[in-house]
PAZAPA-4460 file (N, C-alpha, C; in steps of 0.05 Angstrom, whole numbers, plus 32768, in hexadecimal, padded with zeros to 4 digits):
% residues 164
    n_x    n_y    n_z   ca_x   ca_y   ca_z    c_x    c_y    c_z   seq   type   mol
   81BB   7FA9   80B4   81BE   7FC0   80A5   81A7   7FC1   8094     1      M     A
   8199   7FDB   808F   818D   7FDD   8090   817A   7FD2   8061     2      A     A
   8169   7FD9   8066   8161   7FCE   8052   8148   7FE9   8047     3      R     A
   814A   7FE6   8024   8137   8001   801E   8126   7FF1   800A     4      Y     A
   8116   7FFC   8007   8100   8004   7FE7   80F9   8020   7FD6     5      M     A
   80FB   8019   7FBD   80F5   8038   7FAA   80D8   802B   7FA6     6      S     A
   80C9   8046   7FAB   80AE   803F   7FA1   80A4   805C   7F9B     7      I     A
   8096   804D   7F7C   8090   806E   7F69   8071   8065   7F62     8      T     A
   806B   8078   7F5A   8056   808B   7F4D   805E   808A   7F2A     9      L     A
   8061   8070   7F15   8067   806D   7F00   805B   8085   7EEA    10      T     A
   8050   8088   7EED   803A   8098   7ED3   8045   80BB   7EE5    11      K     A
   804B   80BE   7EF9   804F   80D4   7EF9   806E   80D9   7F05    12      A     A
   8080   80C7   7F04   8091   80CA   7F05   80AA   80CF   7F26    13      G     A
   8094   80C8   7F2C   80A5   80CD   7F51   80AD   80B6   7F5C    14      I     A
   80C7   80B7   7F64   80C2   809F   7F72   80CF   80A3   7F90    15      T     A
   80C9   808E   7FA7   80D8   80A2   7FCA   80E3   8087   7FCC    16      C     A
   80FD   8089   7FEB   8107   806A   7FF0   80FF   8071   8011    17      R     A
   80F3   804F   800A   80E8   804D   802A   80FA   8031   8033    18      A     A
   8104   8033   8050   8115   8024   805E   80F5   8017   8071    19      R     A
   8101   7FFB   805B   80F9   7FE0   8073   80FA   7FE3   8097    20      L     A
   80E2   7FDA   80A5   80ED   7FE3   80C5   80E5   7FC5   80C1    21      L     A
   80FC   7FB7   80C5   80F5   7F98   80C8   8108   7F92   80E7    22      D     A
   810A   7FA2   80FC   8104   7FA1   8111   80ED   7F97   811A    23      D     A
   80DA   7FAA   810F   80C4   7FB1   811A   80A8   7F95   810B    24      E     A
   80AF   7F93   80FB   809D   7F7C   80E4   80B7   7F6C   80D1    25      A     A
   80C7   7F61   80E0   80D9   7F4B   80D2   80CA   7F37   80BE    26      P     A
   80B2   7F28   80CD   80A4   7F1C   80B3   809B   7F1C   809A    27      L     A
   8086   7F3D   80A2   807A   7F4A   808F   8097   7F55   807D    28      T     A
   80A7   7F62   8084   80BF   7F6D   806C   80CC   7F53   805D    29      C     A
   80D7   7F3D   806D   80DE   7F27   8061   80CB   7F26   8047    30      A     A
   80B4   7F22   804C   80A0   7F17   8038   809E   7F26   8021    31      A     A
   8095   7F48   8025   809D   7F55   801C   80B7   7F58   8008    32      V     A
   80D5   7F4F   8014   80E3   7F5C   7FFE   80E9   7F3F   7FEA    33      W     A
   80E1   7F2C   7FF3   80E0   7F19   7FE2   80C8   7F15   7FCC    34      D     A
   80B8   7F1B   7FCC   80A3   7F22   7FC1   80AA   7F3C   7FA7    35      A     A
   80BD   7F46   7FB3   80BE   7F66   7F9A   80D0   7F61   7F81    36      L     A
   80CD   7F68   7F6D   80B9   7F89   7F6E   809A   7F84   7F6B    37      P     A
   808D   7F8C   7F73   8076   7F94   7F6E   806C   7FA9   7F6A    38      Q     A
   804C   7FAD   7F4D   8047   7FC8   7F3F   8028   7FB8   7F3E    39      E     A
   8010   7FD7   7F40   8005   7FD1   7F32   7FF7   7FE8   7F2D    40      G     A
   7FCF   7FE5   7F28   7FCA   7FFC   7F29   7FD0   8011   7F3C    41      D     A
   7FCF   802A   7F3F   7FC6   8033   7F55   7FAA   803B   7F5D    42      A     A
   7FA0   8046   7F72   7F90   804C   7F83   7F94   8059   7F98    43      F     A
   7F82   8074   7F92   7F82   8086   7FB5   7F68   807C   7FC4    44      H     A
   7F72   8075   7FDE   7F5C   806D   7FF5   7F3D   8085   7FE9    45      A     A
   7F25   8072   7FF5   7F14   8087   7FF8   7F07   8086   800E    46      K     A
   7F19   8074   802A   7F08   8074   8047   7F2C   807F   8050    47      Y     A
   7F43   807F   8051   7F4F   8081   8065   7F5D   8097   8054    48      A     A
   7F66   80A8   804D   7F61   80C1   8046   7F77   80C7   8038    49      R     A
   7F92   80C8   804D   7FA2   80C4   8039   7FBA   80B7   802C    50      N     A
   7FAB   80A4   8020   7FBC   8088   8010   7FBB   8083   7FFA    51      E     A
   7FC7   8077   7FE7   7FCD   8077   7FDA   7FDC   8054   7FD4    52      V     A
   7FCF   803B   7FC3   7FD5   8026   7FC7   7FD3   8015   7FA5    53      Y     A
   7FDB   7FFE   7FAA   7FDB   7FE6   7F97   7FD2   7FC8   7FA0    54      T     A
   7FC4   7FC2   7F97   7FB9   7FA1   7F96   7FD1   7F9B   7F85    55      L     A
   7FDF   7F83   7F94   7FE8   7F73   7F86   7FE9   7F50   7F8E    56      V     A
   7FEF   7F45   7F80   7FE8   7F21   7F8A   7FE6   7F22   7FA2    57      P     A
   7FE0   7F14   7FB1   7FE3   7F06   7FD0   7FFD   7F00   7FDA    58      R     A
   800E   7F12   7FDE   8028   7F04   7FF6   8020   7EFE   8005    59      I     A
   8020   7EE6   8000   8018   7ECA   8012   8025   7EC3   8036    60      T     A
   8044   7ED3   8027   805F   7EC8   803C   804F   7EDE   805A    61      A     A
   8041   7EF8   804C   8041   7F07   805F   8032   7F02   8076    62      A     A
   803B   7F05   8095   8023   7F03   80A6   8001   7F13   80A8    63      P     A
   7FEE   7F01   80B2   7FDB   7F15   80AB   7FD7   7F2A   80BE    64      H     A
   7FF1   7F38   80D4   7FEE   7F5A   80E8   800D   7F4D   80EB    65      R     A
   801A   7F66   80E8   8030   7F70   80EF   8040   7F84   80FA    66      E     A
   8043   7F8F   8100   8047   7FAA   8115   8032   7FBE   810E    67      N     A
   800D   7FB2   8114   7FF6   7FCC   8105   7FF0   7FE6   8113    68      P     A
   7FE7   7FF0   8101   7FDE   800A   80FE   7FC2   800A   80F7    69      T     A
   7FB0   801D   8104   7F8F   8023   80F2   7FA7   8042   80F9    70      V     A
   7FAA   804E   80F2   7FB7   806E   80FB   7FCF   8072   80F6    71      T     A
   7FD9   806C   80D3   7FEC   806F   80CE   7FFA   8082   80C7    72      P     A
   800E   8095   80C6   8014   80A9   80C5   8027   80B2   80AB    73      I     A
   802C   80CB   80AB   8036   80CA   8089   8058   80B7   8083    74      P     A
   8053   80B6   806E   8071   80A3   8067   8065   8088   807B    75      G     A
   8058   807D   8080   8058   8063   8087   8046   8053   8065    76      D     A
   8056   8035   8071   8057   802B   8056   8044   800B   8061    77      V     A
   802D   8003   805A   8021   7FF3   806A   800F   7FD4   8052    78      C     A
   8015   7FCF   8059   800F   7FAE   8051   7FF4   7FA5   805A    79      L     A
   7FD8   7FA5   804E   7FC2   7F9B   8053   7FC5   7F77   8040    80      F     A
   7FBB   7F67   804F   7FB3   7F4D   804A   7F98   7F49   8046    81      D     A
   7F8D   7F48   802E   7F6F   7F41   8030   7F69   7F29   801F    82      F     A
   7F50   7F15   8033   7F4A   7EFF   8026   7F38   7F09   8009    83      E     A
   7F36   7EFB   7FFD   7F23   7F00   7FE3   7F0D   7F09   7FEA    84      P     A
   7EF9   7F06   7FF9   7ED9   7F0A   8002   7EE1   7F2B   8014    85      W     A
   7EF2   7F38   801A   7EF7   7F52   8025   7EFD   7F61   800D    86      E     A
   7F00   7F5F   8000   7F0B   7F76   7FEA   7F02   7F71   7FCE    87      I     A
   7EF5   7F5D   7FCE   7EE6   7F61   7FAF   7EC5   7F66   7FAB    88      G     A
   7EB6   7F78   7FBD   7EA4   7F7B   7FBD   7EA4   7F97   7FAE    89      N     A
   7E8F   7F8C   7F97   7E92   7FA3   7F7D   7E8C   7FC1   7F85    90      P     A
   7E86   7FC6   7F9D   7E85   7FE9   7FAA   7EA6   7FF3   7FA5    91      A     A
   7EB3   7FDE   7FA4   7ECE   7FF0   7FA8   7EDE   7FEE   7F90    92      Y     A
   7ED1   7FE8   7F7D   7EDD   7FEB   7F5D   7EEA   7FED   7F4F    93      G     A
   7EF5   7FD4   7F5A   7F06   7FC2   7F55   7F01   7FB9   7F33    94      Y     A
   7F15   7FB6   7F26   7F06   7FA5   7EFC   7F03   7F90   7F06    95      E     A
   7EF9   7F78   7EFB   7EF5   7F58   7F05   7F0C   7F51   7EF3    96      P     A
   7F1A   7F3B   7F04   7F3A   7F38   7EF9   7F4A   7F44   7F05    97      G     A
   7F46   7F5C   7F0F   7F5F   7F68   7F20   7F69   7F5A   7F3E    98      S     A
   7F82   7F60   7F43   7F80   7F52   7F5B   7F7C   7F4E   7F76    99      A     A
   7F62   7F69   7F70   7F45   7F6C   7F89   7F34   7F4E   7F82   100      A     A
   7F3B   7F3B   7F77   7F27   7F2B   7F6C   7F3C   7F09   7F62   101      H     A
   7F51   7F0F   7F74   7F5C   7EF1   7F67   7F57   7EDA   7F86   102      H     A
   7F54   7ECE   7F7E   7F48   7EB6   7F8E   7F50   7EB4   7FA9   103      A     A
   7F71   7EBB   7FA0   7F7D   7EBA   7FC7   7F80   7ECD   7FCC   104      Q     A
   7F6D   7EE5   7FC6   7F6C   7F01   7FD5   7F86   7F12   7FC6   105      G     A
   7F89   7F28   7FD0   7F92   7F40   7FCE   7FAD   7F49   7FE1   106      A     A
   7FBC   7F4F   7FDE   7FD0   7F64   7FEB   7FD4   7F84   7FE3   107      T     A
   7FD1   7F8C   7FFD   7FC5   7FB5   7FF4   7FE4   7FBD   8002   108      D     A
   7FF4   7FC2   7FE8   8011   7FD7   7FF7   800C   7FEE   7FEF   109      L     A
   8006   7FFA   8007   8001   801B   8019   8013   8026   8013   110      A     A
   800D   804D   8013   801D   8053   801E   8010   8070   801E   111      L     A
   801A   8078   8034   800A   8094   8047   801D   809B   8042   112      F     A
   8008   80C0   8035   801E   80D9   8037   801B   80E9   8046   113      Y     A
   8003   80E6   804E   7FFA   80FF   8066   7FF2   80FF   807D   114      G     A
   7FD8   8110   8090   7FE3   810A   80AA   7FC0   8101   80A5   115      R     A
   7FB2   8105   80C0   7F9F   80F1   80CC   7F8F   80DA   80BC   116      N     A
   7F97   80C6   80BD   7F8B   80BA   80AD   7F83   80A1   80BC   117      N     A
   7F6D   808D   80B5   7F68   807D   80CA   7F57   806F   80B4   118      L     A
   7F61   804E   80C9   7F59   8038   80A7   7F41   8029   80B7   119      L     A
   7F2F   802E   80A6   7F16   802E   80B2   7F06   8021   8095   120      I     A
   7EFB   800B   8097   7EE8   8006   8077   7ECC   8009   8080   121      N     A
   7EBA   8012   8072   7E96   8019   8076   7E90   7FF2   807B   122      G     A
   7E9D   7FDF   8068   7E90   7FC8   8068   7EA1   7FBB   8082   123      D     A
   7EBA   7FB4   8091   7EC8   7FAA   8091   7ECA   7FB3   80AC   124      L     A
   7ED2   7FCC   80B1   7EDD   7FD9   80D5   7EFB   7FE3   80D1   125      G     A
   7EF2   7FD8   80DC   7F1B   7FE2   80E4   7F31   7FD7   80D5   126      W     A
   7F3E   7FDD   80C9   7F50   7FCD   80B3   7F69   7FD1   80B6   127      V     A
   7F74   7FC4   80CD   7F92   7FCC   80CD   7FA9   7FC2   80BF   128      P     A
   7FBB   7FD1   80B8   7FD3   7FCC   80AA   7FE8   7FCD   80B8   129      G     A
   7FFC   7FBC   80AA   8019   7FB5   80B4   8032   7FCB   80A4   130      S     A
   802F   7FD8   80B8   804F   7FED   80B9   8063   7FD6   80B0   131      V     A
   806B   7FDE   8098   808C   7FC7   80A5   80A3   7FDD   807F   132      F     A
   8092   7FF6   8084   80B0   800C   807E   80A3   8025   807F   133      A     A
   80B2   803B   8081   80AF   8055   8084   80C5   805E   8068   134      T     A
   80B7   8073   8060   80B7   8086   8046   80D2   8093   8054   135      I     A
   80EA   8096   8052   8105   80A7   8057   8113   80B8   804A   136      E     A
   8106   80BB   8029   8114   80D3   8017   80F6   80D0   8004   137      D     A
   80FD   80E9   7FFB   80E1   80E8   7FDE   80C9   80F1   7FEB   138      G     A
   80BE   80E7   8002   80A1   80F9   8010   8095   810A   800A   139      L     A
   80A4   812A   8007   8088   8138   7FF5   8084   813C   7FE5   140      P     A
   8099   8132   7FCE   8091   8133   7FAC   8082   811A   7FA8   141      D     A
   807F   810B   7FC1   806A   80FB   7FBB   804C   80F9   7FC1   142      L     A
   8054   810C   7FD9   803B   810F   7FEF   8029   8126   7FCE   143      A     A
   803D   8139   7FBF   802D   814E   7FAB   8018   813B   7F9D   144      T     A
   802B   811A   7F91   8029   810F   7F7E   800B   810D   7F86   145      A     A
   8000   80FB   7F9F   7FF4   80F1   7FAF   7FD4   80FC   7FA9   146      C     A
   7FD7   8118   7FB2   7FCA   8131   7FB0   7FC4   8122   7F92   147      N     A
   7FCE   8134   7F83   7FC0   8136   7F6F   7FBF   810F   7F5C   148      G     A
   7FB3   8100   7F67   7FA9   80ED   7F61   7F8A   80F4   7F72   149      L     A
   7F8A   80F7   7F90   7F74   80F8   7F99   7F64   810E   7F88   150      W     A
   7F73   812C   7F74   7F58   8137   7F6F   7F5E   812F   7F54   151      L     A
   7F6D   811F   7F42   7F68   8123   7F1F   7F68   810E   7F1A   152      S     A
   7F6A   80F4   7F2D   7F63   80D7   7F26   7F76   80C4   7F13   153      G     A
   7F75   80AC   7F2B   7F90   80A2   7F28   7F89   808C   7F0A   154      V     A
   7F8A   8095   7EF5   7F7C   8083   7EE2   7F95   8082   7ED2   155      E     A
   7FA1   806E   7ECC   7FC2   806E   7EC0   7FD5   8070   7ED7   156      G     A
   7FD5   806A   7EEA   7FE2   8074   7EFD   7FF3   804D   7F04   157      E     A
   800B   8051   7F08   800F   8032   7F19   8021   8038   7F30   158      T     A
   8026   8029   7F43   8030   802D   7F5D   8040   8018   7F5B   159      L     A
   8059   8018   7F58   8070   8002   7F60   8087   8001   7F79   160      S     A
   808D   7FEB   7F7F   80A0   7FE9   7F99   80B7   7FD2   7F88   161      F     A
   80CD   7FDF   7F97   80E3   7FD5   7F89   80F8   7FCF   7F9F   162      A     A
   810F   7FBB   7F95   8121   7FC5   7FAE   812A   7FDB   7FAB   163      R     A
   8148   7FE3   7FB3   814A   7FFF   7FAA   816C   8001   7FC3   164      A     A
***
């Protein structure tokens, strides 16, 4: 039986529904499902292009990589597992005390809302993400809201993930 989660941009009031890819990423799906709900400040990616994400305390049960990609497509939901030294670079602009600066590292929960994404970072090189869900309902409205975050900024916006 398929499992679903809701993904919400809280300030914008936009929610979509994503199906977990239990067959393709069983360990990642189990780890995320057990860790839900999760919520944090929303960020729009600098490098990847059409990506909105949040950083949460590290989901230690998640494997380092499962069902990986460096070219996510619209509707992909990915998990990135970061060691403290990988994400705490001051150039990234994360506030001191945020999940990015946690001593155990951080988990990045990301959604991709448009085409032509490429997961490369100027400091680290290729950054494969584990695709663990696909957005099945609400992607067009979410994409409009995400593009608005790119144009207007993310201040005050949060991104939440919950069981649906």
